[in-house]
N, C-alpha and C positions, 0 to 999 in steps of 0.2 A: 502494502499499498505504500503510497506516495502523500505527503503534506499532510497538515496536522487534524487531529481526530476533533471533530465537532463535540462541543461542551455535553451533550447528551451523552455523547458514549461515554466521555472521561467522567461524567456521574455514573455509570453505570458501571463501569470499572469500579468504583470505589466503594458502590453498592454492593457487587460479588464479594470484592476485600473485608467489608464489613462482616460479611454474613460466614465468611472463614471461621469465623471464631466466636462470632456473637448471635446472638437472635433480637430481634424487634419485638414494639409490638404488634405488627402486621403477621408475623408466625405464626401459623399455627401446624400441629400437625406435620412438621416436616416440609411443609409447602408455602413460600411465602411470596405473593401476587408481586412485592419490588422485584423476587429476585427472578422470577419469569419474566419481568416486562424489561429487565437489565439482558438479559439473554436473548428475548426477542429481537432489541435494538440492536446490540452489536451482532447480531448472526445477520440482518437486513444490512446495515452498515458495510458487511464484510462484501455483501452479493450485490449490492448495490452502490455503495461507497468510492469512496477513496476515486 
């Protein structure tokens, strides 16, 4: 990939890093909607971005 990552993608990586070690208030039963959204954004960026 070339260029800089958009702010949303950088924030998504921060969400994933945070959830590797901790849980947030939205986490339930091993599934967190914030993590799922972050993963979707990163996948979409890899697919369509750069």
